C-alpha positions in Angstrom: 6.0 72.4 -34.6 2.7 73.4 -36.2 -0.1 71.4 -37.7 -1.5 72.4 -41.0 -5.0 72.8 -39.5 -3.7 75.5 -37.2 -1.9 77.2 -40.0 -5.0 77.3 -42.1 -7.2 78.5 -39.3 -5.1 81.5 -38.6 -4.1 82.3 -42.2 -6.7 85.1 -42.4 -4.6 87.3 -40.0 -3.2 90.2 -42.0 0.3 91.6 -41.6 -1.3 94.7 -39.9 -2.9 92.6 -37.2 0.3 90.7 -36.5 2.2 94.0 -36.2 -0.5 95.4 -33.9 -0.2 92.3 -31.8 3.5 92.8 -31.4 2.9 96.4 -30.4 0.4 95.4 -27.8 2.6 92.6 -26.5 6.1 93.8 -26.2 6.7 97.5 -27.0 5.8 98.9 -23.6 8.6 100.7 -21.6 7.6 98.4 -18.7 7.6 94.9 -20.3 6.5 93.1 -17.2 3.2 95.1 -17.0 2.4 93.6 -20.5 3.4 90.1 -19.7 -0.1 88.6 -19.9 -0.7 90.3 -23.3 2.7 89.2 -24.5 2.0 85.6 -23.5 -1.4 85.6 -25.2 0.0 87.2 -28.4 2.9 84.7 -28.4 0.5 81.8 -28.1 -1.5 83.2 -31.0 1.7 83.5 -33.1 2.7 79.9 -32.1 -0.7 78.5 -33.2 -0.2 80.3 -36.5 3.2 78.6 -37.0 5.1 81.9 -36.5 7.8 80.7 -34.1 10.1 83.6 -34.9 7.4 86.0 -33.7 7.1 84.0 -30.5 10.8 84.3 -29.9 10.8 88.1 -30.7 7.8 88.7 -28.4 9.0 86.7 -25.4 12.7 87.7 -25.6 11.6 91.3 -25.6 9.3 90.9 -22.7 9.5 89.4 -19.2 7.5 86.9 -17.2 7.5 89.2 -14.2 4.0 89.8 -13.0 2.7 86.4 -14.3 1.4 83.8 -12.0 3.7 80.8 -11.3 1.6 78.6 -13.6 1.8 81.2 -16.5 5.5 81.8 -15.9 6.1 78.1 -16.4 4.1 78.3 -19.6 6.0 81.4 -20.7 9.3 79.5 -20.7 7.8 76.4 -22.1 6.3 78.2 -25.0 9.6 79.9 -25.7 11.3 76.5 -25.6 8.8 75.1 -28.1 9.4 78.0 -30.4 13.2 77.5 -30.4 12.6 73.8 -31.1 10.3 74.8 -34.0 13.0 76.9 -35.7 15.7 74.2 -35.2 17.6 75.6 -32.1 17.4 72.8 -29.6 20.2 74.1 -27.4 18.3 77.4 -26.9 15.2 75.4 -26.2 17.0 73.5 -23.5 18.2 76.8 -22.0 14.5 77.9 -21.5 13.5 74.5 -20.0 16.5 74.8 -17.6 15.4 78.3 -16.6 12.0 77.1 -15.5 13.2 73.9 -13.9 13.8 75.5 -10.5 10.2 76.9 -10.4 8.6 73.5 -10.0 8.0 71.9 -6.7 11.2 69.8 -6.1 9.7 66.3 -6.2 6.8 67.0 -8.6 5.9 64.9 -11.6 5.9 68.1 -13.7 9.5 68.7 -12.8 10.4 65.1 -13.8 8.6 65.7 -17.1 10.5 68.9 -17.6 13.9 67.3 -17.1 12.9 64.4 -19.4 12.1 67.1 -22.0 15.5 68.6 -21.6 17.2 65.3 -22.4 14.8 64.5 -25.2 15.5 67.9 -26.8 19.2 67.3 -26.6 18.7 63.9 -28.2 17.7 65.6 -31.4 21.3 66.5 -31.9 23.7 64.0 -33.4 26.9 63.2 -31.6 29.0 65.8 -33.5 26.4 68.5 -32.8 26.1 67.5 -29.2 29.8 67.7 -28.7 29.9 71.1 -30.3 27.1 72.2 -28.0 29.1 71.1 -25.0 32.1 73.1 -26.1 30.1 76.3 -26.8 27.6 76.1 -23.9 27.2 79.4 -22.2 27.2 78.0 -18.7 28.3 75.0 -16.6 24.7 73.8 -15.9 23.9 73.5 -19.6 27.2 71.6 -20.1 26.2 69.2 -17.3 22.8 68.5 -19.0 24.7 67.6 -22.1 26.9 65.3 -20.1 23.8 63.5 -18.8 22.4 63.2 -22.3 25.6 61.7 -23.6 25.7 59.3 -20.6 22.2 58.0 -21.3 22.8 57.9 -25.0 25.8 55.6 -24.4 23.7 52.6 -23.3 20.2 51.2 -23.6 20.7 49.2 -20.3 18.9 50.9 -17.5 21.0 49.2 -14.8 24.3 50.2 -16.3 23.1 53.8 -16.8 21.8 54.0 -13.3 25.2 53.2 -11.8 27.0 55.6 -14.1 24.4 58.4 -13.4 24.5 58.1 -9.6 28.3 58.2 -9.8 28.0 61.4 -12.0 25.6 62.9 -9.5 28.0 62.3 -6.6 30.6 64.3 -8.5 28.1 67.0 -9.5 26.0 67.4 -6.3 25.3 71.1 -7.2 23.4 70.1 -10.3 19.5 70.1 -10.1 19.1 66.8 -12.0 16.8 64.6 -10.0 18.1 61.4 -8.3 15.4 59.4 -10.1 16.1 60.9 -13.6 17.6 57.7 -15.0 14.6 55.7 -13.9 12.3 58.4 -15.5 14.3 58.5 -18.7 14.4 54.7 -19.3 10.9 54.3 -18.0 9.6 56.7 -20.6 11.5 54.8 -23.3 9.8 51.6 -22.2 6.3 53.0 -21.8 5.9 53.7 -18.1 2.3 53.1 -17.1 0.9 53.5 -13.6 0.7 50.2 -11.7 -2.3 48.1 -12.6 -3.3 50.1 -15.6 -5.8 48.7 -18.1 -5.4 49.7 -21.7 -7.9 49.0 -24.5 -6.4 48.7 -28.0 -9.1 49.4 -30.7 -7.7 48.2 -34.0 -9.7 46.4 -36.7 -8.8 42.8 -37.6 -10.5 42.8 -40.9 -11.6 45.2 -43.7 -9.5 47.5 -45.8 -7.5 48.7 -42.8 -6.5 45.1 -41.8 -2.9 45.3 -43.1 -2.2 48.7 -41.5 -3.9 47.6 -38.3 -1.8 44.5 -38.2 1.4 46.4 -38.6 0.5 48.9 -35.8 -0.7 46.2 -33.5 2.5 44.2 -34.0 4.7 47.2 -33.3 2.6 47.9 -30.2 3.0 44.4 -28.9 6.7 44.5 -29.6 7.0 47.6 -27.4 4.8 45.8 -24.8 7.0 42.8 -24.8 10.2 44.9 -24.5 8.8 46.8 -21.5 10.6 45.3 -18.5 10.0 48.3 -16.2 7.7 46.3 -14.0 4.8 48.5 -14.8 3.3 46.8 -17.9 -0.4 47.4 -18.2 -3.1 44.8 -18.9 -4.0 45.0 -22.6 -7.5 44.4 -23.9 -7.8 44.0 -27.7 -11.5 43.7 -28.7 -12.2 42.5 -32.3 -15.2 44.7 -33.1 -14.6 48.4 -33.8 -17.9 50.2 -33.2 -18.6 53.2 -30.9 -20.2 50.8 -28.5 -16.9 48.9 -28.2 -15.2 52.1 -27.0 -17.9 52.7 -24.4 -17.8 49.0 -23.3 -14.0 49.2 -22.9 -14.3 52.2 -20.7 -17.2 50.6 -18.7 -15.0 47.5 -18.2 -12.4 49.6 -16.5 -9.9 50.7 -19.1 -7.7 53.6 -17.9 -6.4 54.4 -21.4 -7.7 53.7 -24.9 -5.4 53.4 -27.9 -7.4 53.8 -31.2 -9.6 53.8 -33.1 -7.9 53.8 -36.5 -10.7 54.4 -39.0 -11.4 58.1 -39.6 -15.1 57.7 -39.3 -14.6 56.2 -35.8 -12.3 59.1 -35.0 -14.9 61.6 -36.2 -17.4 60.0 -33.8 -15.1 60.6 -30.8 -14.3 64.1 -31.9 -18.1 64.9 -32.0 -18.4 64.1 -28.3 -18.1 66.9 -25.8 -16.0 64.9 -23.4 -14.4 61.5 -23.1 -14.1 59.6 -19.8 -10.5 58.4 -20.1 -7.3 59.5 -22.0 -7.7 58.3 -25.6 -5.0 58.2 -28.3 -6.8 58.0 -31.7 -4.6 56.7 -34.5 -5.8 58.9 -37.3 -6.9 62.4 -38.1 -10.5 63.5 -38.9 -12.2 62.8 -42.3 -11.9 65.4 -45.0 -15.8 65.6 -45.0 -16.0 65.9 -41.2 -17.8 69.0 -39.9 -14.5 69.9 -38.2 -12.4 69.6 -41.4 -10.8 72.9 -42.6 -11.3 74.8 -39.4 -9.9 74.9 -35.9 -10.5 71.6 -34.1 -12.3 71.6 -30.8 -11.3 68.2 -29.4 -12.4 66.8 -26.1 -9.8 67.3 -23.5 -9.0 63.7 -23.1 -8.5 63.0 -26.9 -5.2 63.2 -28.8 -4.9 62.5 -32.5 -1.8 60.7 -33.6 -1.2 60.0 -37.3 1.6 59.7 -39.9 0.3 62.6 -42.0 2.2 63.3 -45.2 1.5 67.0 -44.7 3.6 66.8 -41.5 6.6 65.8 -43.6 6.2 68.8 -45.9 6.0 71.1 -42.8 9.1 69.5 -41.4 10.9 70.1 -44.7 10.0 73.8 -44.5 11.2 74.0 -41.0 14.5 72.4 -41.7 15.0 74.7 -44.7 14.3 77.7 -42.6 16.5 76.5 -39.7 19.3 76.1 -42.2 19.1 79.8 -43.2 17.3 79.3 -46.5 14.7 82.0 -47.0 13.4 81.5 -50.6 12.2 78.3 -52.2 11.1 76.7 -55.5 8.4 74.1 -55.4 8.0 71.1 -57.7 5.0 68.8 -57.2 3.0 66.3 -59.2 -0.4 66.9 -60.6 -3.2 65.6 -58.4 -4.6 65.8 -54.9 -1.6 64.3 -53.1 0.9 66.7 -54.7 -1.4 69.6 -54.1 -1.8 68.8 -50.4 2.0 68.5 -49.8 2.8 71.6 -51.8 0.2 73.5 -49.8 1.6 72.3 -46.5 5.1 73.3 -47.4 4.0 76.7 -48.7 1.9 77.5 -45.7 4.6 76.5 -43.2 7.5 78.2 -45.0 5.5 81.4 -45.4 4.5 81.3 -41.7 8.1 81.2 -40.8 8.8 84.2 -43.0 10.1 82.5 -46.1 9.1 83.1 -49.7 8.0 80.6 -52.4 9.4 82.2 -55.5 7.9 79.8 -58.1 5.9 76.6 -58.2 5.6 74.1 -61.0 3.7 70.9 -61.4 4.7 67.8 -63.4 2.6 65.2 -65.1 2.3 61.4 -64.6 4.7 60.5 -67.4 8.4 61.0 -67.3 8.5 62.6 -70.7 7.4 65.9 -69.2 9.7 66.0 -66.3 12.5 67.9 -68.1 10.1 70.6 -69.3 8.6 71.1 -65.8 12.1 71.3 -64.3 13.2 73.8 -66.9 10.2 76.0 -66.3 10.8 75.9 -62.6 14.5 76.9 -62.8 14.3 79.4 -65.7 15.5 82.7 -64.3 14.5 81.8 -60.8 16.7 82.9 -57.8 16.1 80.9 -54.7 17.9 79.2 -51.8 16.3 75.8 -51.9 14.1 73.5 -53.9 11.3 71.4 -52.3 10.2 68.4 -54.4 7.2 66.2 -53.9 7.8 62.7 -55.4 7.5 59.0 -54.7 10.5 56.7 -54.6 9.9 55.5 -58.2 9.4 58.9 -59.6 12.5 60.4 -57.9 14.7 57.8 -59.6 13.9 59.4 -62.9 13.3 63.0 -61.8 16.5 63.4 -59.8 19.1 63.0 -62.6 17.2 65.6 -64.7 16.9 68.0 -61.8 20.6 67.6 -60.8 21.7 68.3 -64.3 19.5 71.4 -64.7 20.3 72.7 -61.2 23.5 74.5 -62.3 23.6 76.8 -59.2 23.5 73.6 -57.1 20.6 74.7 -54.9 20.0 72.2 -52.2 16.9 70.0 -52.7 14.8 68.6 -50.0 11.8 66.2 -50.1 9.8 63.9 -47.9 10.2 60.3 -46.8 8.3 59.0 -49.9 11.6 58.9 -51.8 13.2 56.6 -49.1 12.2 52.9 -49.2 14.4 52.1 -46.3 15.9 49.0 -48.0 19.5 50.4 -47.9 19.9 49.5 -51.6 23.3 50.9 -52.3 22.9 50.7 -56.1 19.6 52.6 -56.1 20.7 55.2 -53.5 23.9 56.0 -55.4 21.7 57.6 -58.0 20.3 60.0 -55.4 23.5 61.3 -53.9 23.0 64.9 -52.5 19.2 64.7 -52.1 17.9 65.7 -48.6 14.7 64.2 -47.1 12.9 63.9 -43.8 12.0 60.6 -42.3 11.2 58.9 -39.0 14.3 58.2 -36.8 13.5 54.5 -36.6 14.4 54.0 -40.3 17.6 55.9 -40.0 19.2 54.7 -36.7 20.9 51.5 -35.8 21.5 50.5 -32.2 22.4 46.8 -31.7 21.6 47.0 -28.0 18.0 48.3 -28.5 15.5 45.5 -29.0 13.0 47.8 -30.8 15.3 48.9 -33.6 14.2 47.7 -37.0 17.5 45.7 -37.3 16.7 43.8 -34.1 13.0 43.2 -35.0 13.4 42.0 -38.6 14.6 38.5 -37.5 11.2 37.8 -36.0 9.1 40.4 -37.8 10.1 40.5 -41.5 7.3 43.0 -42.2 9.4 45.8 -40.6 11.4 46.0 -43.8 8.3 46.1 -46.1 6.2 49.0 -47.3 4.3 49.3 -44.0 7.5 49.6 -41.9 6.6 53.1 -40.6 3.3 51.7 -39.2 5.3 49.3 -37.0 7.1 52.3 -35.6 3.8 54.0 -35.1 2.6 51.0 -33.0 5.8 51.3 -30.9 5.1 55.0 -30.2 1.4 54.5 -29.6 2.2 52.1 -26.7 4.9 54.3 -25.2 3.4 57.8 -25.6 -0.2 57.0 -24.6 0.4 57.6 -20.8 2.2 60.9 -21.6 -0.3 62.4 -24.1 -2.2 64.4 -21.6 0.9 66.1 -20.1 2.2 66.9 -23.6 -1.1 68.6 -24.5 -1.0 70.7 -21.4 2.5 72.0 -21.7 4.1 73.1 -25.1 7.5 72.8 -23.6 7.4 69.0 -23.2 8.5 66.6 -25.9 8.6 62.8 -26.1 11.3 60.9 -28.0 9.6 58.4 -30.3 10.4 56.0 -33.1 8.4 58.2 -35.5 10.0 61.5 -34.4 10.2 63.8 -31.4 6.5 64.0 -30.3 4.7 67.0 -28.9 1.0 67.9 -28.9 -0.4 71.2 -30.3 -3.0 73.3 -28.5 -5.8 71.5 -30.5 -4.8 68.1 -29.3 -3.0 66.9 -32.4 0.3 65.0 -32.1 3.1 66.9 -33.8 6.2 65.0 -35.1 9.6 66.5 -35.5 11.2 64.1 -38.0 14.9 63.5 -38.6 16.8 65.1 -41.5 18.9 62.8 -43.7 20.8 62.9 -47.0 21.7 60.3 -49.6 25.6 60.2 -49.7 28.2 58.1 -51.4 28.4 56.0 -48.3 24.7 55.5 -47.9 21.9 57.4 -46.1 23.1 59.5 -43.1 21.5 61.9 -40.7 22.5 65.5 -40.9 21.6 68.6 -38.9 21.1 71.2 -41.7 20.3 71.5 -45.3 23.1 73.0 -47.4 25.8 72.4 -49.9 28.7 70.2 -48.7 26.8 68.7 -45.7 
């Protein structure tokens, strides 16, 4: 998936330039001679959020003539593009194609096989079963079998026995003997032995509550890590640049944090960092790097729960569902403008059209007029709405009544309070939204689900619930961030979404799609009537 910063940076490319790139990349009568150009052009398209162009370029070219390293990147980029447009099974097919190109016992091959399973995990059980029935080859069906096997239990020991039994019956399959250990180790946060991790989170100031939620989620993940490779955690109280340097000098192998944007800006300004660092925010709006392509130090990854990411996800789900034209309804003000811009940029980058946009004011008295103006004479496939959970309670009945052609409506997680209030949610039946998987899934055997944690951590059901999930992911993804940045084909299964890292070093979240229904909130695969 693409970050808004990348979309903005490449937005100056004209249609002529893109067409020219396609000609250069893939229209030769000998595609393999143009493989390096095809790969460069595909990477440019991917950085611009144009995953469909990536697929077109690389499926009409060939990796022949590329070095082994670039061949691996070729298939990884194609896999990332298929994930971007909502075709996870096709993404897995590309990862499977490159699997045999790795050295047999390499870490990179283990990461690739983990990415295969993680990608399949984006499918719900119904979709996974359908994929198994329609898989084009036996090897792909076998990967699906493994994904279902691991999905059936959170207990590593039980899964290990079942997996080794499966391997004995499928000794032709390339799945590594240690794959169960790799899979469950990643879910726990598998750090190298004797690792030292510094956690830079403020204990006071205006970020104190957010910091507490993240830290608590992080410590819950730490406590749940029974892999035998838990790191030593150091949590200093001060949050100055000198503390970062002191933590590194003291021997920290990984740094998680800082949280404040000004502290993130300071790290971004450095040419290089000595250890892998997972910052827990984006840069400031007034940072010198704001509004242009980032140039992060190689060891720095930015991880944040950005509202713009959610709007981008909504655009991607709409496009993946075959919806090509959209209406856009957003509130007046900076927040509404930012989310509307993110949706518009992402949807257009995919090839979609925003037919009409309308803003609404702060008082409910004007909602009906805004909706009427939006829908009057407009022909579209989907409506994207920006609203909070309090606003949507008043806005949705009016929109539902005026939406006579029953266009599907999609929005962000801001409408979902996660409280499972049946009375409230019954008034939102039919509305689609994107949200973090952690708020949508229940697994009684997983100690890190919200249901399991709420007995001892009541804050997980409050307004900062998503930050607890962010803390869980910060702990678990930190040791993988560098690999994710180096390879667009890799993905990590997190509580806040399926996580990858864009070429600029920004963590990208693929959120879950859900819908309010008569029986409560449920995850779905596509946006459309009758889902």
